[in-house]
C-alpha positions in Angstrom: 0.1 0.2 0.5 1.3 3.2 -1.0 1.9 5.8 2.0 0.2 8.4 -0.6 -3.3 7.3 0.5 -2.6 8.5 4.1 -0.3 11.9 2.7 -3.1 14.1 3.8 -2.8 12.5 8.0 0.6 13.9 7.3 0.5 17.3 5.9 1.0 20.8 7.9 -2.4 22.2 5.8 -4.8 19.9 7.5 -5.8 22.2 10.4 -5.9 25.0 7.6 -8.1 22.7 5.0 -10.7 22.2 7.6 -11.0 25.7 9.2 -11.4 26.7 5.6 -14.0 23.6 5.3 -15.9 24.8 8.0 -16.1 28.5 7.0 -17.8 27.5 3.7 -19.6 25.4 5.1 -21.2 27.8 7.3 -21.7 30.5 4.2 -24.0 27.7 2.1 -25.9 27.1 4.9 -26.7 30.9 5.3 -27.1 30.8 1.7 -29.9 28.3 1.9 -31.3 29.9 4.9 -31.5 33.6 2.6 -33.4 31.5 -0.2 -36.1 30.3 2.2 -36.8 33.4 3.8 -36.5 35.6 0.7 -38.4 33.4 -1.5 -39.7 30.3 0.6 -37.7 28.2 -1.2 -37.7 25.1 0.9 -33.8 24.2 2.6 -34.2 20.4 1.4 -34.5 21.6 -2.1 -31.7 24.6 -1.9 -29.1 22.2 0.3 -29.5 19.6 -1.9 -28.3 21.7 -4.9 -25.4 23.2 -3.5 -24.4 19.4 -2.4 -24.8 18.8 -6.2 -22.9 21.8 -7.0 -20.2 21.7 -4.6 -19.9 17.3 -3.8 -20.7 17.3 -0.5 -20.2 14.1 1.4 -23.0 13.2 4.0 -20.8 14.5 6.8 -21.1 18.0 5.5 -24.6 17.6 4.2 -26.0 17.1 8.0 -23.5 19.9 9.2 -25.1 22.2 6.6 -28.5 21.2 7.2 -27.7 22.0 11.3 -26.3 25.5 10.3 -28.6 26.1 7.6 -32.1 25.3 10.9 -30.4 27.5 12.9 -29.5 30.5 11.1 -33.5 30.2 9.4 -34.8 30.3 12.8 -32.5 33.3 14.1 -33.4 35.1 11.0 -37.8 34.0 11.5 -37.4 35.3 14.9 -35.9 38.6 14.7 -38.7 39.1 12.2 -41.4 37.8 14.2 -43.3 39.6 17.1 -44.8 36.6 18.3 -42.3 34.3 19.5 -44.2 31.4 19.6 -45.4 31.1 16.7 -42.1 30.9 15.0 -41.7 27.3 13.1 -40.4 26.3 9.4 -39.9 22.4 7.5 -36.4 21.6 8.8 -33.9 20.7 6.5 -33.2 16.8 6.6 -30.1 15.4 6.1 -31.0 11.6 5.5 -33.8 12.9 2.8 -30.3 14.8 0.7 -28.4 12.2 1.2 -30.3 9.4 0.0 -30.9 11.6 -3.4 -27.2 13.3 -4.1 -25.4 11.5 -6.1 -22.1 10.6 -5.0 -19.0 11.8 -5.9 -15.8 9.0 -7.3 -13.2 8.5 -3.6 -10.4 10.9 -4.0 -7.5 9.2 -1.6 -5.9 13.1 -1.0 -9.2 14.0 -0.1 -10.5 13.8 3.8 -13.6 14.6 3.4 -14.0 12.3 0.1 -16.9 10.1 1.1 -16.6 6.1 0.8 -17.3 4.1 -2.1 -19.2 1.1 -2.2 -17.6 -2.1 -1.8 -16.6 -3.8 -5.0 -18.2 -6.9 -6.4 -15.3 -8.7 -5.3 -16.0 -8.4 -1.9 -19.6 -9.9 -2.4 -22.5 -9.4 -3.9 -24.4 -9.5 -0.5 -23.1 -6.0 0.5 -24.8 -4.6 -2.9 -27.9 -4.5 -1.4 -29.6 -3.9 1.6 -30.3 -7.2 4.2 -33.3 -9.2 3.3 -34.9 -11.5 5.6 -34.5 -9.5 8.4 -37.3 -10.6 11.3 -39.9 -8.7 12.1 -39.9 -7.5 16.4 -41.5 -9.1 18.6 -43.6 -7.8 21.5 -42.3 -5.0 23.6 -40.5 -6.0 26.9 -43.6 -4.1 29.1 -46.0 -6.5 27.5 -44.5 -9.7 28.1 -43.9 -8.6 31.9 -47.6 -8.7 31.6 -48.0 -4.8 32.7 -50.6 -2.4 31.3 -48.9 -0.2 29.0 -51.5 2.9 29.5 -50.3 2.6 33.0 -46.5 3.8 33.1 -45.3 6.8 34.8 -44.8 9.4 32.8 -41.0 10.1 33.8 -40.4 13.7 34.7 -42.6 15.2 31.7 -46.0 16.0 34.3 -46.0 17.5 36.8 -48.4 16.5 40.0 -51.6 18.2 40.5 -50.5 19.0 44.3 -47.0 20.6 43.3 -48.6 22.2 40.0 -51.1 24.2 42.8 -48.4 25.0 45.2 -46.4 26.6 42.4 -49.6 28.3 41.1 -49.7 29.5 44.4 -46.6 31.0 45.0 -46.6 32.9 42.1 -49.9 34.2 42.7 -48.3 35.3 46.1 -45.2 36.8 45.0 -47.8 39.0 41.9 -50.2 40.1 44.5 -46.7 41.7 46.7 -45.7 43.3 43.7 -48.8 45.0 42.8 -49.3 45.7 46.6 -46.2 47.9 46.5 -47.3 49.1 43.4 -50.4 50.8 44.7 -48.5 52.1 47.7 -46.3 54.0 45.6 -49.3 54.7 43.8 -50.8 55.9 46.7 -48.2 58.6 47.8 -48.1 60.0 44.3 -51.9 60.8 44.6 -51.5 63.0 47.5 -48.6 64.8 45.5 -51.0 65.3 43.1 -53.9 66.5 45.5 -51.1 68.6 47.0 -50.6 70.3 43.0 -54.6 70.4 42.6 -54.7 72.7 45.7 -52.2 74.7 44.9 -53.3 75.6 41.1 -56.8 76.1 43.3 -55.5 78.5 45.6 -53.4 80.3 43.0 -56.6 80.8 40.7 -59.2 81.4 43.6 -56.4 84.6 44.6 -56.8 85.6 41.3 -60.4 86.3 41.3 -62.2 83.2 40.2 -64.7 81.5 42.8 -65.0 77.9 43.5 -68.4 78.2 41.7 -66.9 78.5 38.4 -63.8 76.1 39.1 -67.0 73.5 39.8 -68.6 74.8 37.1 -65.9 74.1 34.4 -64.6 70.8 35.8 -68.2 69.5 35.1 -68.3 70.8 32.0 -65.1 68.4 31.0 -66.0 65.3 32.7 -64.9 65.8 36.5 -67.7 66.4 38.1 -67.3 63.9 40.5 -63.2 64.6 41.4 -64.6 68.7 41.4 -66.9 67.4 44.1 -64.8 65.4 46.6 -61.6 67.6 46.2 -63.1 71.2 45.8 -64.7 71.8 49.0 -62.1 70.1 50.8 -60.1 73.0 49.3 -61.8 75.4 49.9 -62.3 74.6 53.7 -58.7 74.2 54.0 -58.3 77.6 51.8 -60.5 79.8 54.2 -58.2 78.4 57.1 -55.6 80.0 55.6 -56.7 83.8 54.4 -58.0 86.2 56.4 -59.1 89.7 56.1 -61.0 90.3 52.7 -60.3 87.1 50.8 -61.5 85.3 53.5 -64.9 87.3 53.9 -65.4 86.6 50.4 -64.2 83.0 50.3 -67.2 82.6 53.3 -69.9 84.5 51.5 -69.3 82.6 48.0 -68.3 79.3 49.8 -69.9 76.3 47.4 -72.6 74.2 49.2 -74.1 71.2 47.5 -77.6 72.1 45.4 -80.5 69.8 45.6 -80.8 66.5 43.8 -84.6 68.2 42.4 -82.6 71.8 41.0 -79.3 69.4 39.3 -79.6 68.8 35.7 -77.1 67.2 33.0 -78.5 69.3 30.1 -75.9 72.2 30.1 -77.8 74.2 27.5 -75.5 76.5 25.4 -72.4 76.2 28.4 -69.2 75.8 26.2 -66.1 75.2 28.2 -63.7 78.1 27.0 -60.3 76.9 28.5 -60.2 73.4 29.0 -56.1 73.4 29.7 -56.2 75.6 32.6 -54.0 74.7 35.1 -56.7 73.7 37.7 -59.1 71.3 35.2 -55.4 69.6 33.8 -54.6 69.2 38.1 -57.7 67.9 38.9 -57.8 65.2 35.6 -54.4 64.0 36.7 -55.7 63.3 40.3 -58.8 61.7 38.7 -56.8 59.2 36.3 -54.6 58.1 39.0 -57.7 57.7 41.9 -58.6 55.4 38.3 -55.1 53.2 38.5 -55.3 53.1 42.5 -58.6 51.5 42.3 -58.0 49.0 39.4 -55.6 48.0 41.8 -57.1 47.5 44.0 -59.7 45.5 41.9 -56.9 43.5 40.7 -55.6 42.3 44.0 -58.8 41.2 45.2 -59.0 39.3 42.2 -55.9 37.5 43.1 -57.0 37.4 46.7 -60.2 34.9 44.9 -57.7 32.8 42.8 -55.7 32.0 45.8 -58.9 31.2 47.6 -60.1 28.5 45.1 -56.6 27.0 44.8 -56.3 26.5 48.5 -59.8 24.9 48.4 -58.1 22.2 46.0 -54.9 21.9 47.5 -57.2 21.2 50.7 -59.1 18.5 48.7 -56.1 16.8 47.6 -54.6 16.6 50.8 
């Protein structure tokens, strides 16, 4: 036997050849992935054509398929908003190898595929084996066990453990929501102080609480105005003195009788909807709504935990 058959093992260019081949295979895989992403060409078709044009062997085709699947998944992941729906037909090296025609063996190329055995070896190796016996019954059936009653391993969590995990998650969510509501409550107190400052400036500038109340009703802030303006009026009267206090006490607002209240505003038009007082009242109303929504969510979590605790007691 000539040593030329093993010249690739003694050559210093071996590692460099492997590096170049790896880069080339990666480029071919990205080409197949690009064809799929741009024109939806099946990966199997692209890689089969690439394998025929570049005389790839079985190992090289398998490597190209792996890298093409990864590159295609990365491309779809970057383009898809719903990450859970990323799916595509994977490249199957077995399907491609069975179609691609094998190239003759080159003794100087370590990546060259093996040729079929010569006829002198024996005709038994020229075709797939025949007469293989059919598989017999499974071991579990031979032992007399029921296949439907087997253990599923670690694929399913017990019901009791699953409920405990859900309760723990709900407890963590409740703790985070409770902290958020407390923070919103502190923000609401600050917003109320800012609203009082804007009301105070407007009243000291000559406006009356009645004017502010009617303006708030005109833009849908009547409920917030009914809660805050009487409180602001009482606080402002306590802080002022002299003619200003007398004017505030004389023009103090009070709740009108129910039979005199009408939703028909007639020809009333709100001229300055961007008034600082109205803006501050609107911000207070929105923050109050956020706190109410948080409290409702808190109650919903408490109800869910009660239901899960009842199920846990039933399983115990």
